[in-house]
C-alpha positions in Angstrom: 16.0 24.2 3.2 16.2 21.3 5.6 16.9 17.9 4.0 15.3 15.0 5.8 14.6 11.3 5.5 12.1 9.0 7.2 12.0 5.5 8.5 8.6 3.8 8.9 9.4 1.7 12.0 5.6 1.4 12.7 5.2 -0.9 9.8 8.5 -2.7 10.0 10.9 -2.9 13.0 14.5 -3.2 11.7 17.5 -4.4 13.6 18.9 -1.6 15.7 22.5 -2.2 14.7 21.6 -1.9 11.0 19.7 1.4 11.6 22.6 2.9 13.5 25.1 1.8 10.8 23.1 3.8 8.2 23.2 7.1 10.1 26.8 8.2 9.2 26.1 7.4 5.6 23.0 9.6 5.5 24.9 12.4 7.1 27.6 12.1 4.5 24.9 12.3 1.8 23.7 15.6 3.2 20.6 14.6 5.2 20.1 16.7 8.3 17.0 15.3 9.9 15.6 11.9 10.6 11.8 11.5 11.0 10.7 8.3 12.8 7.2 7.0 12.2 6.6 5.1 15.5 3.0 4.1 16.5 3.4 1.0 18.6 7.0 0.2 17.6 8.3 1.7 20.9 7.6 0.8 24.5 6.5 4.3 25.8 7.2 4.7 29.5 3.8 6.4 30.1 1.7 4.1 27.9 2.2 0.5 29.1 0.5 -2.1 26.9 0.7 -0.1 23.7 4.0 -1.5 22.4 3.8 -4.6 20.2 5.8 -7.7 20.9 8.8 -6.8 18.7 8.9 -3.2 19.7 12.1 -1.4 20.7 12.6 -0.9 24.4 12.8 2.7 25.5 16.6 2.4 26.1 17.0 1.1 22.5 15.1 4.0 21.1 17.2 6.4 23.2 20.3 4.7 21.8 19.1 5.3 18.2 18.5 9.0 18.8 21.9 9.3 20.5 23.6 7.6 17.5 21.8 10.0 15.2 23.1 13.0 17.2 26.6 11.6 17.1 26.3 11.4 13.3 25.1 15.0 13.1 21.5 14.2 12.4 18.6 15.5 14.5 15.5 13.5 15.1 11.8 14.3 14.7 9.5 11.6 16.2 6.1 11.1 14.5 3.3 10.4 17.0 0.0 10.0 15.2 -2.7 11.8 17.2 -5.8 11.5 15.0 -5.8 9.2 11.9 -3.7 6.1 12.1 -4.3 5.8 15.8 -5.2 2.1 15.8 -2.1 1.5 17.9 -3.8 3.2 20.8 -7.4 2.0 20.2 -6.3 -1.7 20.1 -5.6 -1.5 23.8 -8.4 -1.8 26.4 -7.0 1.2 28.2 -7.5 3.6 25.3 -10.3 1.9 23.3 -12.9 4.3 24.7 -11.2 7.1 22.7 -12.5 5.6 19.4 -14.5 7.8 17.1 -16.3 4.8 15.8 -19.0 3.0 17.9 -20.8 -0.3 17.7 -24.6 -0.4 17.4 -24.9 -0.7 21.2 -22.8 2.5 21.7 -19.6 0.7 22.8 -16.3 1.7 21.2 -15.5 -0.4 18.1 -12.2 -2.3 17.9 -10.9 -0.4 14.9 -11.0 3.3 14.0 -9.3 6.5 15.1 -9.3 8.6 18.3 -12.0 11.2 18.8 -10.8 14.8 19.4 -13.7 15.4 21.7 -13.1 12.6 24.1 -12.0 14.0 27.5 -9.0 11.6 27.6 -7.6 12.4 24.1 -5.5 15.3 25.3 -4.4 13.1 28.2 -2.9 10.5 25.9 -1.4 13.3 23.8 0.3 14.7 26.8 1.7 11.4 27.8 3.2 10.9 24.3 4.6 14.5 24.3 6.2 14.1 27.7 7.8 10.8 26.7 9.1 12.0 23.4 10.1 15.5 24.3 13.7 14.6 25.3 14.2 12.7 22.1 13.0 15.5 19.8 16.5 16.7 19.1 15.4 18.7 16.1 13.1 20.7 18.4 10.0 19.4 16.6 7.3 16.8 17.1 5.2 15.6 14.2 1.7 14.6 15.2 0.5 13.2 11.9 -3.3 14.0 11.6 -3.4 12.6 8.0 -6.2 10.6 6.4 -8.6 11.2 9.3 -11.8 10.2 7.4 -13.8 9.1 10.5 -14.2 12.6 11.9 -17.8 13.3 12.9 -18.8 9.6 13.4 -18.9 9.9 17.2 -22.0 11.5 18.6 -19.9 14.1 20.5 -17.8 15.1 17.5 -20.8 15.0 15.2 -22.7 17.5 17.4 -19.7 19.9 17.5 -19.2 19.7 13.7 -22.9 20.3 13.1 -22.7 23.4 15.3 -19.4 25.0 14.1 -18.5 23.2 10.8 -15.7 20.7 10.1 -12.9 23.1 9.1 -13.1 25.2 12.4 -13.5 21.9 14.3 -10.3 20.5 12.8 -8.3 23.7 13.2 -9.4 24.0 16.9 -8.1 20.5 17.5 -4.8 21.4 15.8 -4.6 24.5 18.1 -5.2 22.5 21.2 -2.4 20.0 20.3 -0.1 22.9 19.3 -0.5 24.4 22.8 0.5 21.2 24.4 3.5 20.8 22.0 4.6 24.4 22.5 4.4 24.0 26.3 7.0 21.2 25.9 9.3 23.7 24.1 8.7 22.1 20.7 7.4 23.1 17.3 4.6 21.0 15.9 4.4 19.5 12.4 1.4 17.9 10.7 0.7 16.2 7.3 -1.1 18.5 5.0 -3.6 16.4 3.2 -6.5 17.3 5.6 -5.9 20.9 4.5 -6.6 20.0 0.9 -10.0 18.7 1.9 -10.6 21.5 4.5 -8.9 24.6 3.0 -11.0 26.9 5.2 -9.2 25.5 8.2 -6.0 27.2 7.1 -7.1 30.7 8.1 -7.5 29.7 11.7 -4.5 27.4 12.1 -1.7 28.4 14.4 1.0 30.1 12.4 4.0 28.5 14.2 3.3 24.9 12.9 4.8 23.2 9.8 2.6 21.5 7.2 4.1 18.6 5.2 2.6 18.4 1.7 2.8 14.9 0.2 2.0 13.2 -3.1 3.8 10.1 -4.4 3.8 10.4 -8.2 5.7 12.6 -10.7 4.0 15.9 -11.6 4.7 18.8 -13.9 4.1 21.8 -11.6 1.6 21.1 -8.8 1.1 17.9 -6.9 -2.3 16.3 -7.2 -4.9 14.8 -4.8 -6.2 11.3 -5.4 -9.5 11.7 -3.7 -10.4 14.6 -6.0 -9.6 12.4 -9.1 -6.0 13.6 -9.1 -6.9 17.3 -9.5 -4.0 19.7 -9.1 -3.5 20.9 -5.5 -1.5 24.0 -4.4 -1.2 24.4 -0.7 2.1 26.4 -0.8 0.6 29.8 -1.4 -2.2 29.7 1.2 0.2 28.4 3.8 2.7 31.0 2.9 0.1 33.7 3.3 -0.7 32.3 6.7 3.0 32.2 7.6 3.1 28.4 8.1 6.2 26.5 7.1 5.7 24.4 4.0 7.5 21.1 3.5 7.8 19.1 0.2 7.5 15.3 0.6 8.2 12.7 -2.0 8.4 8.9 -1.2 11.2 6.4 -1.8 9.0 3.3 -2.2 7.6 0.8 -1.7 3.9 0.8 -1.5 1.9 -1.9 0.0 2.9 -5.5 -1.2 5.7 -4.3 -3.5 8.8 -6.6 -3.3 10.9 -4.0 -5.2 10.6 -0.2 -5.4 9.5 1.1 -8.8 12.8 2.9 -9.1 12.1 5.3 -12.0 8.8 6.4 -10.6 10.2 7.1 -7.2 12.9 9.2 -8.6 10.5 11.1 -10.9 8.4 11.9 -7.8 11.5 13.1 -5.9 12.6 15.3 -8.9 9.1 16.9 -9.1 9.2 17.7 -5.4 12.7 19.0 -5.5 11.8 21.5 -8.2 8.6 22.5 -6.4 10.6 22.9 -3.1 12.9 25.4 -4.9 10.0 27.3 -6.5 8.0 27.6 -3.3 11.0 28.3 -1.1 9.9 25.3 1.1 11.2 25.1 4.6 12.1 21.5 4.2 12.3 18.4 1.9 11.4 15.1 3.5 12.0 11.8 1.6 9.3 9.7 3.3 9.2 5.9 3.5 6.2 3.7 4.0 5.3 0.1 4.5 8.7 -1.5 3.7 7.8 -4.9 5.1 7.7 -6.8 1.8 11.1 -5.6 0.6 14.5 -4.8 2.1 15.2 -1.2 3.1 18.7 -1.7 1.5 17.0 -0.8 -1.8 15.1 2.2 -0.5 18.4 3.3 1.0 19.9 3.2 -2.6 17.0 5.5 -3.7 17.7 7.9 -0.8 21.3 8.0 -1.9 20.2 8.6 -5.5 17.9 11.5 -4.4 20.8 13.0 -2.5 22.4 13.6 -5.9 19.9 16.4 -6.4 21.9 18.6 -4.0 25.2 16.8 -3.9 25.7 17.0 -7.7 23.0 19.4 -8.9 23.8 18.8 -12.6 21.0 16.4 -13.6 17.5 15.3 -13.1 17.9 12.2 -15.2 16.6 9.1 -13.4 19.2 6.7 -14.8 22.0 9.0 -13.9 20.7 9.7 -10.4 20.2 6.0 -9.8 23.6 5.1 -11.1 25.1 7.5 -8.7 22.9 6.2 -5.9 24.2 2.7 -6.4 27.7 4.1 -6.4 27.2 5.9 -3.1 25.3 3.2 -1.3 27.1 0.1 -2.5 30.5 -1.2 -3.3 29.6 -2.9 -6.6 32.0 -2.6 -9.5 29.5 -1.5 -12.2 26.8 0.8 -10.9 25.6 1.8 -14.4 24.7 -1.8 -15.2 22.9 -2.2 -11.9 21.0 1.0 -12.5 19.8 -0.3 -15.9 18.8 -3.6 -14.4 16.8 -1.9 -11.6 15.0 0.3 -14.1 14.3 -2.7 -16.3 12.5 -4.3 -13.4 10.1 -1.3 -13.3 8.5 -2.6 -16.5 7.6 -5.8 -14.7 6.7 -4.3 -11.4 4.6 -6.3 -8.9 2.3 -3.5 -7.8 -1.4 -3.0 -7.0 -4.2 -5.1 -5.5 -4.8 -7.0 -8.7 -1.5 -8.8 -8.3 -1.3 -8.9 -4.5 -4.7 -10.6 -4.5 -2.9 -13.8 -5.4 -1.4 -13.9 -1.9 -4.9 -14.8 -0.5 -6.8 -16.2 -3.5 -5.6 -18.6 -6.3 -9.1 -18.8 -7.8 -9.2 -15.3 -9.3 -7.0 -15.8 -12.3 -7.9 -13.5 -15.2 -9.5 -15.8 -17.8 -9.0 -13.3 -20.7 -5.3 -13.4 -20.3 -2.9 -16.4 -20.7 0.4 -17.1 -19.0 2.7 -16.0 -21.8 3.4 -12.6 -20.4 4.1 -14.0 -17.0 6.4 -16.7 -18.5 8.3 -13.9 -20.1 8.7 -12.2 -16.7 10.0 -15.5 -15.3 12.7 -15.6 -18.0 13.6 -12.0 -17.3 14.0 -12.5 -13.6 16.0 -15.7 -14.2 18.5 -13.7 -16.1 18.3 -10.7 -13.9 19.0 -12.7 -10.8 22.3 -13.9 -12.3 23.3 -10.4 -13.5 22.6 -8.5 -10.2 25.8 -7.4 -8.4 24.3 -5.9 -5.2 23.3 -8.7 -2.9 20.1 -7.2 -1.6 18.9 -6.6 -5.2 19.8 -10.1 -6.2 17.8 -11.6 -3.3 14.9 -9.3 -4.1 14.9 -10.5 -7.6 14.8 -14.1 -6.5 11.7 -13.4 -4.4 10.2 -11.5 -7.4 11.0 -14.5 -9.6 9.1 -16.7 -7.2 6.0 -14.5 -7.4 6.2 -14.6 -11.3 6.5 -18.4 -11.3 3.5 -18.7 -8.9 1.4 -16.5 -11.3 2.4 -18.8 -14.2 1.3 -21.8 -12.2 -2.1 -20.3 -11.3 -2.9 -19.0 -14.7 -1.9 -22.1 -16.6 -3.8 -24.3 -14.1 -7.0 -22.3 -14.5 -6.8 -22.5 -18.3 -5.9 -26.2 -18.0 -9.0 -27.0 -15.9 -11.3 -25.2 -18.4 -9.7 -27.1 -21.3 -10.0 -30.4 -19.5 -13.7 -29.8 -18.8 -14.3 -29.0 -22.4 -12.5 -32.1 -23.5 -14.6 -34.3 -21.2 -17.8 -32.6 -22.4 -16.8 -33.4 -26.0 -16.2 -37.0 -25.2 -12.4 -36.7 -25.4 -11.9 -38.2 -21.9 -8.3 -39.4 -22.7 -7.2 -35.9 -23.7 -8.8 -34.4 -20.6 -7.1 -36.9 -18.3 -3.7 -36.2 -20.0 -4.2 -32.5 -19.2 -4.9 -33.3 -15.6 -1.7 -35.4 -15.4 0.2 -32.5 -16.7 -1.3 -30.1 -14.2 -0.5 -32.6 -11.4 3.1 -32.8 -12.6 3.3 -28.9 -12.7 1.9 -28.8 -9.1 4.5 -31.4 -7.9 7.3 -29.4 -9.6 6.2 -26.2 -7.9 7.4 -27.6 -4.6 10.9 -26.8 -5.8 9.8 -23.2 -6.5 8.4 -23.0 -3.0 11.7 -24.0 -1.5 13.5 -21.4 -3.6 10.9 -18.8 -2.6 11.5 -19.8 1.1 15.2 -19.3 0.7 14.7 -15.9 -0.9 12.3 -14.8 1.8 14.6 -15.9 4.6 17.6 -14.2 3.1 15.6 -11.0 2.4 14.4 -10.9 6.0 17.8 -11.5 7.5 19.5 -8.6 5.7 18.2 -6.0 8.1 15.8 -7.8 10.5 16.0 -10.2 13.4 17.1 -13.7 12.7 13.9 -15.5 13.3 11.9 -15.3 10.0 8.4 -14.0 10.8 7.7 -11.5 8.1 4.7 -11.0 5.7 6.6 -12.8 2.9 6.8 -15.9 5.1 3.0 -15.7 5.7 2.5 -15.6 1.9 4.6 -18.8 1.5 2.7 -20.6 4.3 -0.6 -19.8 2.6 0.8 -20.9 -0.8 1.9 -24.2 0.6 -1.6 -24.8 1.9 -3.2 -23.9 -1.4 -0.7 -26.1 -3.3 -1.5 -29.1 -1.1 -5.2 -28.6 -1.6 -4.7 -28.2 -5.3 -2.8 -31.4 -5.6 -5.4 -33.3 -3.6 -8.2 -32.0 -5.9 -6.2 -33.1 -9.0 -5.7 -36.6 -7.5 -9.5 -36.9 -6.8 -10.3 -35.6 -10.3 -7.9 -38.2 -11.8 -9.7 -41.0 -9.9 -13.1 -39.7 -10.7 -13.5 -37.4 -13.8 -16.9 -36.3 -12.5 -15.0 -34.3 -9.8 -13.5 -32.2 -12.6 -16.5 -29.9 -12.4 -16.3 -29.3 -8.7 -14.8 -26.2 -7.1 -11.0 -26.3 -6.6 -8.4 -23.9 -5.1 -7.8 -22.7 -8.7 -11.3 -22.4 -10.2 -14.9 -22.6 -9.1 -17.5 -24.9 -10.6 -18.6 -21.7 -12.4 -16.4 -18.7 -12.8 -17.5 -15.1 -13.2 -15.2 -13.1 -15.4 -15.1 -9.3 -15.9 -12.8 -6.4 -16.7 -12.5 -3.4 -14.4 -11.4 -0.1 -16.0 -10.1 2.5 -13.6 -11.3 5.2 -15.9 -11.6 7.8 -13.2 -9.1 6.5 -10.6 -9.8 7.1 -6.9 -10.2 5.2 -3.7 -12.9 2.6 -4.3 -13.7 -1.1 -4.0 -15.4 -3.2 -6.6 -17.6 -5.8 -4.9 -19.3 -8.9 -6.5 -22.5 -9.9 -4.6 -24.9 -12.8 -4.9 -28.4 -12.9 -3.6 -29.0 -15.9 -1.3 -32.2 -18.0 -0.9 -33.4 -15.6 1.8 -33.2 -12.6 -0.5 -30.1 -11.0 1.1 -27.2 -9.8 -0.9 -23.9 -11.4 0.2 -20.4 -10.2 -0.7 -18.5 -12.9 -2.6 -15.2 -11.0 -3.3 -14.0 -7.5 -3.4 -11.0 -5.7 -4.9 -9.5 -2.3 -4.4 -9.0 -0.5 -7.7 -6.3 2.0 -6.6 -2.8 1.2 -7.8 0.3 3.1 -6.8 1.7 3.6 -10.3 2.0 6.7 -12.4 -0.2 5.5 -15.2 -3.0 5.0 -12.6 -2.5 8.5 -11.2 -4.2 10.3 -14.1 -7.6 11.9 -14.3 -8.4 9.6 -17.2 -6.5 6.4 -16.6 -6.0 3.7 -19.3 -5.6 1.1 -16.5 -7.7 -2.0 -16.8 -7.6 -5.3 -14.9 -9.2 -8.6 -15.7 -10.7 -10.4 -12.8 -12.5 -13.7 -12.1 -14.0 -15.3 -9.1 -15.8 -18.6 -8.3 -19.6 -18.8 -8.3 -21.2 -21.7 -6.4 -24.7 -21.4 -7.8 -25.0 -19.7 -11.1 -28.8 -19.6 -10.9 -28.9 -17.2 -8.0 -28.8 -13.4 -9.0 -25.5 -11.6 -9.2 -24.6 -8.0 -9.2 -21.5 -5.7 -9.0 -21.4 -2.8 -6.6 -18.9 0.0 -5.9 -17.9 1.4 -2.5 -15.7 4.4 -1.7 -15.2 7.3 -4.0 -15.3 7.9 -7.7 -16.2 5.6 -10.6 -15.0 2.7 -12.7 -16.2 1.0 -15.8 -17.1 -2.7 -16.2 -16.9 -4.7 -19.4 -16.6 -8.3 -20.8 -18.8 -9.9 -18.1 -19.3 -13.6 -18.6 -20.0 -16.7 -16.6 -18.3 -20.0 -17.6 -17.8 -23.5 -16.4 -15.6 -24.4 -19.3 -17.9 -26.1 -21.8 -20.6 -23.5 -21.4 -20.2 -19.7 -21.4 -23.0 -17.2 -20.6 -22.7 -13.5 -21.4 -24.3 -10.8 -19.4 -27.5 -9.7 -21.2 -28.4 -6.8 -18.9 -26.3 -4.3 -21.0 -24.9 -6.5 -23.7 -24.9 -3.7 -26.4 -22.8 -1.4 -24.2 -19.1 -2.0 -24.5 -18.5 -0.5 -21.0 -20.9 0.2 -18.2 -20.1 3.0 -15.8 -20.2 2.1 -12.1 -20.1 4.9 -9.5 -20.2 8.6 -9.7 -17.7 11.4 -10.4 -15.4 12.0 -7.4 -15.7 15.4 -5.7 -13.3 18.1 -6.7 -13.4 19.9 -3.4 -14.8 19.6 0.1 -14.9 16.7 2.6 -15.1 13.5 0.5 -16.8 11.4 3.2 -14.9 8.2 2.3 -17.0 5.2 3.2 -15.9 1.6 2.7 -19.2 0.0 3.9 -21.9 1.6 1.8 -22.7 0.5 -1.8 -22.5 3.7 -3.9 -23.8 2.2 -7.1 -25.0 -1.2 -8.4 -25.0 -3.0 -11.7 -27.3 -6.0 -12.1 -26.1 -9.0 -14.0 -28.4 -11.2 -16.2 -27.1 -14.3 -17.9 
């Protein structure tokens, strides 16, 4: 069984010298192949204009592949050729390939390439020709995952109506495979489309490799999120067809995470390692995705820990694996203490859209929760930062501490404004003013936290990236500075004129809608709050993805619930909650408050929870749609 690892350069370009320095270490740990997820991170000779501004030159990419060869590691480039092809569509040259069209029939600016477009195989051939000399493992991975827009173009829709979606997909795989084979290479694809289109397997080429992925721990079979985490077993039908089967865990992090959730990543790897042995898998790929908010120094530690599955072979215990990973990947004196510290961070993980929402909105603080739990997190990260031995972990903890302190500020500020409004409404103006002064002092004091956050973001960026700070964490800080300035100005105006206390602020609206979202049947969906305007049209106010990349959220019946609030400008206009995407959620504790007055939803007051949405499919093409309201709950106050 081939042991492989992946770098997601498409989402984060790392310094070339840092990447090259890691290769001998991975070889020492027993990794044999490097998969490179590229998209527009490379300046392809045959595709001028596709590469982004910070992309590797072609000579740099060749240098990386040569260095891998010298370390004894072969390379498999990943060139997405169906889903995740925005890197092509963004260019005027290739936009016409888009599966999605505007109302006037012109290609949309975002989407994926259409298999039926006459130039699709042309761009595929260009990529194959460019990458062929650098496919030192003799393989080219063409992606094809998460291609939910299939059938949206008139041409593809007509073909699918005529022959069916599974044959249509397998025919495209066959055409690509012929091109890859003509270059003397074996073709690989991600396998998730085969879960949704199992009938396609019987007509797939038998000389391809299918990479099965799922990123949570499991007992025997991996599961599939879009079927409400139903068990999925592709190994047997692929074996019967004679197609190579690959097992693919993920080393973390998911989108927005500043730290990997160490224990869950190792649980995922252990599950896949056992399955790979049981299914006699052709390969085991530790994939890596979207590492831009954290340092890859930490995912490298996880890769080193996972290597213990074959280097040691005597344990599946997460703490033991991680301790040995720190020992292999770092020079710290006490890897056992570092492992315990890292695993303790898991209990306070910054994960999911509910937390990441704070990067863009400060006025969505959960009103049913206080700041006590966040204050405890701040105290933990204060201590953890001092205890960390491994510099990349210490800097990551500093950044995580900033995020916890920001959450404390936002939550205490929202609660403070509501209390001040109540005090003024009761005629206790002096008490209300005292509260505002305290909030203003807190805001002024947070400038120091911003400086510390800036220092952490700079240091984190410079560990493996180019010297000029320009990462997503810096964008977060820039937005936070703007919100903090606006918040201070609002407080100053409210102190001069108490009547302004009831006006909208960066922290709280004049009125605030509060609700609890229960991800009872987790899936890929968005909860949307809408308000009807004076013209009778329903307008989106805010929306939030419910999916969270945590093990407790990856259950058919999830206990996960998240409080949410959002500002309402005019409480007299009708409000409703809608759901888009797949599956269902439940809504509870819906209220509308301005501080002194609180109104409760009367539309279904006797029901503790109200279901929103419909059960997710358990087979077939899910038809994921982020634009259409699947269900609606009217709110009456």
